[in-house]
N, CA, C and O atoms as a printed pandas DataFrame, in Angstrom:
     atom_number atom_name residue_name chain_id  residue_number  x_coord  y_coord  z_coord
0              1         N          UNK        A               1   94.406  107.431  108.099
1              2        CA          UNK        A               1   93.455  107.531  107.101
2              3         C          UNK        A               1   93.375  108.969  106.803
3              4         O          UNK        A               1   93.554  109.822  107.672
4              5         N          UNK        A               2   93.083  109.264  105.469
5              6        CA          UNK        A               2   92.990  110.558  104.938
6              7         C          UNK        A               2   91.642  111.191  105.414
7              8         O          UNK        A               2   90.594  110.546  105.440
8              9         N          UNK        A               3   91.749  112.534  105.798
9             10        CA          UNK        A               3   90.535  113.241  106.215
10            11         C          UNK        A               3   89.452  113.307  105.088
11            12         O          UNK        A               3   89.738  113.197  103.895
12            13         N          UNK        A               4   88.281  113.483  105.529
13            14        CA          UNK        A               4   87.123  113.690  104.674
14            15         C          UNK        A               4   87.134  115.273  104.432
15            16         O          UNK        A               4   86.831  116.054  105.334
16            17         N          UNK        A               5   87.537  115.726  103.040
17            18        CA          UNK        A               5   87.637  117.155  102.941
18            19         C          UNK        A               5   86.413  117.774  102.470
19            20         O          UNK        A               5   85.789  117.227  101.560
20            21         N          UNK        A               6   85.988  118.888  103.005
21            22        CA          UNK        A               6   84.748  119.587  102.580
22            23         C          UNK        A               6   85.176  121.063  102.286
23            24         O          UNK        A               6   85.742  121.787  103.106
24            25         N          UNK        A               7   84.840  121.407  101.036
25            26        CA          UNK        A               7   85.082  122.808  100.626
26            27         C          UNK        A               7   83.944  123.646  101.034
27            28         O          UNK        A               7   82.821  123.443  100.571
28            29         N          UNK        A               8   84.200  124.626  101.923
29            30        CA          UNK        A               8   83.154  125.442  102.457
30            31         C          UNK        A               8   83.304  126.910  102.052
31            32         O          UNK        A               8   82.965  127.795  102.838
32            33         N          UNK        A               9   83.839  127.208  100.759
33            34        CA          UNK        A               9   84.069  128.525  100.399
34            35         C          UNK        A               9   82.716  129.233  100.195
35            36         O          UNK        A               9   82.655  130.460  100.278
36            37         N          UNK        A              10   81.562  128.435   99.914
37            38        CA          UNK        A              10   80.367  129.106   99.689
38            39         C          UNK        A              10   79.324  129.029  100.876
39            40         O          UNK        A              10   78.135  129.317  100.741
40            41         N          UNK        A              11   79.854  128.646  101.947
41            42        CA          UNK        A              11   79.052  128.425  103.135
42            43         C          UNK        A              11   78.934  129.729  103.919
43            44         O          UNK        A              11   79.947  130.340  104.257
44            45         N          UNK        A              12   77.742  130.148  104.204
45            46        CA          UNK        A              12   77.417  131.490  104.936
46            47         C          UNK        A              12   77.823  131.199  106.413
47            48         O          UNK        A              12   77.558  130.156  107.010
48            49         N          UNK        A              13   78.529  132.308  106.938
49            50        CA          UNK        A              13   78.904  132.199  108.363
50            51         C          UNK        A              13   77.748  132.454  109.184
51            52         O          UNK        A              13   77.564  133.580  109.646
52            53         N          UNK        A              14   76.925  131.466  109.411
53            54        CA          UNK        A              14   75.717  131.667  110.425
54            55         C          UNK        A              14   75.566  130.434  111.225
55            56         O          UNK        A              14   76.254  129.427  111.061
56            57         N          UNK        A              15   74.547  130.582  112.171
57            58        CA          UNK        A              15   74.352  129.444  113.134
58            59         C          UNK        A              15   73.915  128.266  112.488
59            60         O          UNK        A              15   74.378  127.205  112.906
60            61         N          UNK        A              16   73.085  128.246  111.515
61            62        CA          UNK        A              16   72.627  127.191  110.784
62            63         C          UNK        A              16   73.805  126.351  110.089
63            64         O          UNK        A              16   73.817  125.120  110.103
64            65         N          UNK        A              17   74.702  127.065  109.535
65            66        CA          UNK        A              17   75.877  126.408  108.916
66            67         C          UNK        A              17   76.720  125.807  109.995
67            68         O          UNK        A              17   77.189  124.679  109.844
68            69         N          UNK        A              18   76.932  126.497  111.063
69            70        CA          UNK        A              18   77.747  126.052  112.225
70            71         C          UNK        A              18   77.085  124.706  112.726
71            72         O          UNK        A              18   77.817  123.739  112.936
72            73         N          UNK        A              19   75.859  124.627  112.903
73            74        CA          UNK        A              19   75.129  123.483  113.335
74            75         C          UNK        A              19   75.334  122.314  112.346
75            76         O          UNK        A              19   75.692  121.204  112.741
76            77         N          UNK        A              20   75.108  122.582  111.115
77            78        CA          UNK        A              20   75.327  121.431  110.105
78            79         C          UNK        A              20   76.617  121.008  110.025
79            80         O          UNK        A              20   76.821  119.802  109.887
80            81         N          UNK        A              21   77.654  121.880  110.094
81            82        CA          UNK        A              21   79.016  121.451  109.942
82            83         C          UNK        A              21   79.406  120.445  111.270
83            84         O          UNK        A              21   80.032  119.389  111.181
84            85         N          UNK        A              22   78.912  121.003  112.422
85            86        CA          UNK        A              22   79.108  120.174  113.679
86            87         C          UNK        A              22   78.533  118.799  113.499
87            88         O          UNK        A              22   79.152  117.774  113.782
88            89         N          UNK        A              23   77.319  118.833  113.013
89            90        CA          UNK        A              23   76.722  117.503  112.866
90            91         C          UNK        A              23   77.387  116.557  111.889
91            92         O          UNK        A              23   77.476  115.351  112.114
92            93         N          UNK        A              24   77.845  117.134  110.812
93            94        CA          UNK        A              24   78.619  116.393  109.753
94            95         C          UNK        A              24   79.882  115.738  110.477
95            96         O          UNK        A              24   80.200  114.556  110.352
96            97         N          UNK        A              25   80.585  116.726  111.288
97            98        CA          UNK        A              25   81.812  116.131  111.964
98            99         C          UNK        A              25   81.490  115.136  112.895
99           100         O          UNK        A              25   82.265  114.185  112.999
100          101         N          UNK        A              26   80.405  115.191  113.645
101          102        CA          UNK        A              26   80.000  114.150  114.670
102          103         C          UNK        A              26   79.670  112.868  113.887
103          104         O          UNK        A              26   80.077  111.794  114.331
104          105         N          UNK        A              27   78.976  112.916  112.778
105          106        CA          UNK        A              27   78.731  111.646  111.985
106          107         C          UNK        A              27   79.937  111.108  111.422
107          108         O          UNK        A              27   80.114  109.890  111.421
108          109         N          UNK        A              28   80.864  111.977  110.897
109          110        CA          UNK        A              28   82.128  111.491  110.308
110          111         C          UNK        A              28   83.034  110.743  111.412
111          112         O          UNK        A              28   83.657  109.717  111.137
112          113         N          UNK        A              29   83.052  111.313  112.611
113          114        CA          UNK        A              29   83.798  110.669  113.726
114          115         C          UNK        A              29   83.191  109.334  114.123
115          116         O          UNK        A              29   83.921  108.394  114.441
116          117         N          UNK        A              30   81.872  109.235  114.110
117          118        CA          UNK        A              30   81.236  107.962  114.365
118          119         C          UNK        A              30   81.497  106.907  113.398
119          120         O          UNK        A              30   81.405  105.712  113.679
120          121         N          UNK        A              31   81.843  107.386  112.189
121          122        CA          UNK        A              31   82.220  106.359  111.087
122          123         C          UNK        A              31   83.716  106.225  111.086
123          124         O          UNK        A              31   84.192  105.529  110.189
124          125         N          UNK        A              32   84.540  106.787  111.959
125          126        CA          UNK        A              32   85.980  106.679  112.105
126          127         C          UNK        A              32   86.684  107.639  111.162
127          128         O          UNK        A              32   87.882  107.480  110.928
128          129         N          UNK        A              33   86.001  108.615  110.618
129          130        CA          UNK        A              33   86.642  109.629  109.708
130          131         C          UNK        A              33   86.874  111.007  110.546
131          132         O          UNK        A              33   86.403  111.257  111.655
132          133         N          UNK        A              34   87.663  111.794  109.797
133          134        CA          UNK        A              34   87.946  113.108  110.277
134          135         C          UNK        A              34   87.569  114.106  109.238
135          136         O          UNK        A              34   88.000  113.973  108.093
136          137         N          UNK        A              35   86.784  115.104  109.567
137          138        CA          UNK        A              35   86.335  116.104  108.643
138          139         C          UNK        A              35   87.409  117.322  108.627
139          140         O          UNK        A              35   87.863  117.832  109.652
140          141         N          UNK        A              36   87.713  117.672  107.430
141          142        CA          UNK        A              36   88.559  118.833  107.336
142          143         C          UNK        A              36   87.970  119.851  106.437
143          144         O          UNK        A              36   87.686  119.539  105.280
144          145         N          UNK        A              37   87.763  121.067  106.896
145          146        CA          UNK        A              37   87.124  122.074  106.112
146          147         C          UNK        A              37   88.178  122.875  105.404
147          148         O          UNK        A              37   89.205  123.240  105.976
148          149         N          UNK        A              38   87.905  123.143  104.139
149          150        CA          UNK        A              38   88.899  123.808  103.294
150          151         C          UNK        A              38   88.183  125.041  102.687
151          152         O          UNK        A              38   86.992  125.035  102.376
152          153         N          UNK        A              39   89.040  126.129  102.542
153          154        CA          UNK        A              39   88.646  127.410  102.000
154          155         C          UNK        A              39   87.510  128.155  102.786
155          156         O          UNK        A              39   86.575  128.744  102.244
156          157         N          UNK        A              40   87.710  128.052  104.076
157          158        CA          UNK        A              40   86.776  128.702  104.942
158          159         C          UNK        A              40   86.930  130.193  104.859
159          160         O          UNK        A              40   88.070  130.642  104.741
160          161         N          UNK        A              41   85.905  131.006  104.909
161          162        CA          UNK        A              41   86.101  132.486  104.933
162          163         C          UNK        A              41   86.527  132.833  106.338
163          164         O          UNK        A              41   86.306  132.069  107.277
164          165         N          UNK        A              42   87.127  133.966  106.469
165          166        CA          UNK        A              42   87.509  134.591  107.712
166          167         C          UNK        A              42   86.479  134.591  108.708
167          168         O          UNK        A              42   86.706  134.250  109.869
168          169         N          UNK        A              43   85.193  135.013  108.238
169          170        CA          UNK        A              43   84.078  135.182  109.053
170          171         C          UNK        A              43   83.584  133.838  109.597
171          172         O          UNK        A              43   83.129  133.757  110.738
172          173         N          UNK        A              44   83.675  132.807  108.795
173          174        CA          UNK        A              44   83.313  131.412  109.212
174          175         C          UNK        A              44   84.313  130.978  110.274
175          176         O          UNK        A              44   83.928  130.482  111.333
176          177         N          UNK        A              45   85.587  131.166  109.990
177          178        CA          UNK        A              45   86.575  130.756  111.037
178          179         C          UNK        A              45   86.435  131.400  112.404
179          180         O          UNK        A              45   86.600  130.805  113.469
180          181         N          UNK        A              46   86.078  132.812  112.247
181          182        CA          UNK        A              46   85.780  133.509  113.539
182          183         C          UNK        A              46   84.587  132.959  114.236
183          184         O          UNK        A              46   84.635  132.815  115.458
184          185         N          UNK        A              47   83.532  132.644  113.573
185          186        CA          UNK        A              47   82.297  132.000  114.129
186          187         C          UNK        A              47   82.615  130.672  114.844
187          188         O          UNK        A              47   82.205  130.400  115.972
188          189         N          UNK        A              48   83.379  129.878  114.086
189          190        CA          UNK        A              48   83.768  128.621  114.598
190          191         C          UNK        A              48   84.573  128.703  115.888
191          192         O          UNK        A              48   84.335  127.943  116.827
192          193         N          UNK        A              49   85.553  129.657  115.929
193          194        CA          UNK        A              49   86.353  130.041  117.184
194          195         C          UNK        A              49   85.531  130.533  118.310
195          196         O          UNK        A              49   85.751  130.170  119.466
196          197         N          UNK        A              50   84.530  131.403  117.970
197          198        CA          UNK        A              50   83.667  132.137  118.899
198          199         C          UNK        A              50   82.731  130.983  119.584
199          200         O          UNK        A              50   82.471  131.069  120.784
200          201         N          UNK        A              51   82.255  129.951  118.830
201          202        CA          UNK        A              51   81.482  128.984  119.416
202          203         C          UNK        A              51   82.334  127.879  120.100
203          204         O          UNK        A              51   81.797  126.884  120.587
204          205         N          UNK        A              52   83.677  128.080  120.124
205          206        CA          UNK        A              52   84.449  127.101  120.874
206          207         C          UNK        A              52   84.560  125.859  120.014
207          208         O          UNK        A              52   84.910  124.842  120.613
208          209         N          UNK        A              53   84.337  125.767  118.782
209          210        CA          UNK        A              53   84.502  124.473  117.987
210          211         C          UNK        A              53   85.866  124.443  117.160
211          212         O          UNK        A              53   86.089  123.521  116.375
212          213         N          UNK        A              54   86.686  125.390  117.346
213          214        CA          UNK        A              54   87.956  125.400  116.494
214          215         C          UNK        A              54   88.760  124.136  116.677
215          216         O          UNK        A              54   89.472  123.762  115.745
216          217         N          UNK        A              55   88.702  123.402  117.874
217          218        CA          UNK        A              55   89.461  122.236  118.002
218          219         C          UNK        A              55   88.703  120.953  117.376
219          220         O          UNK        A              55   89.260  119.914  117.018
220          221         N          UNK        A              56   87.384  121.221  117.318
221          222        CA          UNK        A              56   86.479  120.068  116.747
222          223         C          UNK        A              56   86.428  120.155  115.133
223          224         O          UNK        A              56   86.590  119.183  114.396
224          225         N          UNK        A              57   86.188  121.424  114.722
225          226        CA          UNK        A              57   86.094  121.641  113.286
226          227         C          UNK        A              57   87.362  122.159  112.758
227          228         O          UNK        A              57   87.652  123.354  112.814
228          229         N          UNK        A              58   88.155  121.209  112.218
229          230        CA          UNK        A              58   89.504  121.719  111.713
230          231         C          UNK        A              58   89.174  122.375  110.379
231          232         O          UNK        A              58   88.606  121.735  109.494
232          233         N          UNK        A              59   89.530  123.658  110.231
233          234        CA          UNK        A              59   89.184  124.559  109.164
234          235         C          UNK        A              59   90.521  125.195  108.645
235          236         O          UNK        A              59   91.461  125.424  109.405
236          237         N          UNK        A              60   90.543  125.442  107.408
237          238        CA          UNK        A              60   91.652  126.179  106.760
238          239         C          UNK        A              60   91.144  127.443  105.975
239          240         O          UNK        A              60   90.134  127.398  105.271
240          241         N          UNK        A              61   91.815  128.434  106.121
241          242        CA          UNK        A              61   91.453  129.742  105.433
242          243         C          UNK        A              61   91.889  129.550  104.031
243          244         O          UNK        A              61   92.805  128.770  103.770
244          245         N          UNK        A              62   91.227  130.277  103.053
245          246        CA          UNK        A              62   91.473  130.032  101.694
246          247         C          UNK        A              62   92.984  130.197  101.503
247          248         O          UNK        A              62   93.575  131.122  102.058
248          249         N          UNK        A              63   93.627  129.291  100.707
249          250        CA          UNK        A              63   95.024  129.412  100.482
250          251         C          UNK        A              63   95.871  128.858  101.448
251          252         O          UNK        A              63   97.065  128.791  101.155
252          253         N          UNK        A              64   95.470  128.411  102.635
253          254        CA          UNK        A              64   96.222  127.918  103.701
254          255         C          UNK        A              64   96.847  126.433  103.468
255          256         O          UNK        A              64   97.902  126.091  104.002
256          257         N          UNK        A              65   96.144  125.652  102.678
257          258        CA          UNK        A              65   96.569  124.342  102.290
258          259         C          UNK        A              65   97.918  124.468  101.651
259          260         O          UNK        A              65   98.834  123.759  102.069
260          261         N          UNK        A              66   98.113  125.307  100.678
261          262        CA          UNK        A              66   99.356  125.413  100.003
262          263         C          UNK        A              66  100.427  125.819  100.837
263          264         O          UNK        A              66  101.554  125.341  100.712
264          265         N          UNK        A              67  100.094  126.791  101.795
265          266        CA          UNK        A              67  101.133  127.234  102.669
266          267         C          UNK        A              67  101.614  126.173  103.615
267          268         O          UNK        A              67  102.799  126.106  103.943
268          269         N          UNK        A              68  100.657  125.305  104.072
269          270        CA          UNK        A              68  100.957  124.281  104.973
270          271         C          UNK        A              68  101.910  123.209  104.236
271          272         O          UNK        A              68  102.850  122.723  104.865
272          273         N          UNK        A              69  101.683  122.876  103.013
273          274        CA          UNK        A              69  102.509  122.116  102.301
274          275         C          UNK        A              69  103.990  122.599  102.049
275          276         O          UNK        A              69  104.959  121.848  101.937
276          277         N          UNK        A              70  104.003  123.843  101.984
277          278        CA          UNK        A              70  105.354  124.562  101.865
278          279         C          UNK        A              70  106.158  124.409  103.097
279          280         O          UNK        A              70  107.353  124.114  103.070
280          281         N          UNK        A              71  105.410  124.636  104.291
281          282        CA          UNK        A              71  106.099  124.549  105.511
282          283         C          UNK        A              71  106.524  123.120  105.866
283          284         O          UNK        A              71  107.367  122.906  106.738
284          285         N          UNK        A              72  105.928  122.159  105.178
285          286        CA          UNK        A              72  106.217  120.848  105.617
286          287         C          UNK        A              72  107.549  120.242  104.681
287          288         O          UNK        A              72  107.982  119.097  104.816
288          289         N          UNK        A              73  108.030  121.126  103.833
289          290        CA          UNK        A              73  109.199  120.698  103.086
290          291         C          UNK        A              73  110.410  120.467  104.049
291          292         O          UNK        A              73  110.526  121.102  105.097
292          293         N          UNK        A              74  111.214  119.617  103.677
293          294        CA          UNK        A              74  112.480  119.298  104.487
294          295         C          UNK        A              74  113.609  120.313  104.032
295          296         O          UNK        A              74  113.942  120.451  102.855
296          297         N          UNK        A              75  114.153  120.996  105.078
297          298        CA          UNK        A              75  115.252  121.907  104.753
298          299         C          UNK        A              75  116.525  121.111  104.981
299          300         O          UNK        A              75  116.580  120.077  105.647
300          301         N          UNK        A              76  117.574  121.714  104.343
301          302        CA          UNK        A              76  118.964  121.125  104.376
302          303         C          UNK        A              76  119.466  121.291  105.740
303          304         O          UNK        A              76  119.448  122.396  106.283
304          305         N          UNK        A              77  119.931  120.199  106.339
305          306        CA          UNK        A              77  120.516  120.244  107.722
306          307         C          UNK        A              77  121.865  120.817  107.680
307          308         O          UNK        A              77  122.682  120.493  106.817
308          309         N          UNK        A              78  122.119  121.728  108.675
309          310        CA          UNK        A              78  123.410  122.338  108.789
310          311         C          UNK        A              78  123.985  122.371  110.208
311          312         O          UNK        A              78  123.204  122.286  111.156
312          313         N          UNK        A              79  125.224  122.481  110.402
313          314        CA          UNK        A              79  125.879  122.611  111.676
314          315         C          UNK        A              79  125.929  124.126  111.893
315          316         O          UNK        A              79  125.918  124.928  110.959
316          317         N          UNK        A              80  125.985  124.475  113.223
317          318        CA          UNK        A              80  126.026  125.922  113.613
318          319         C          UNK        A              80  127.272  126.578  113.053
319          320         O          UNK        A              80  127.229  127.765  112.729
320          321         N          UNK        A              81  128.343  125.886  112.929
321          322        CA          UNK        A              81  129.639  126.500  112.400
322          323         C          UNK        A              81  129.653  126.596  110.946
323          324         O          UNK        A              81  130.559  127.175  110.346
324          325         N          UNK        A              82  128.628  126.018  110.348
325          326        CA          UNK        A              82  128.564  126.060  108.829
326          327         C          UNK        A              82  127.778  127.303  108.415
327          328         O          UNK        A              82  127.813  127.634  107.229
328          329         N          UNK        A              83  127.036  128.054  109.336
329          330        CA          UNK        A              83  126.318  129.166  108.978
330          331         C          UNK        A              83  127.221  130.359  108.731
331          332         O          UNK        A              83  128.194  130.602  109.445
332          333         N          UNK        A              84  126.859  131.089  107.694
333          334        CA          UNK        A              84  127.667  132.288  107.363
334          335         C          UNK        A              84  127.674  133.320  108.484
335          336         O          UNK        A              84  126.646  133.518  109.132
336          337         N          UNK        A              85  128.760  133.958  108.724
337          338        CA          UNK        A              85  128.830  135.034  109.727
338          339         C          UNK        A              85  129.011  134.574  111.118
339          340         O          UNK        A              85  128.969  135.408  112.022
340          341         N          UNK        A              86  129.212  133.291  111.382
341          342        CA          UNK        A              86  129.472  132.810  112.686
342          343         C          UNK        A              86  130.809  132.275  112.889
343          344         O          UNK        A              86  131.135  131.831  113.990
């Protein structure tokens, strides 16, 4: 099932926001969904990690989603003896 995506670029990195996000994640899991935070600020990511919630609250730094899609591309398979200079 696709994750429930939440854009958090305007969320302040404070305890109230962290509490709210954790509660949203808990409710999402109770419904069988997974919450994915997108466009989190560096400060919010640091607060999530500091609170030990980085495994619970999946978050992406701004621009990370595009990078992940690029890494997921399939590369051409080659044999070692096909590589130049070997």
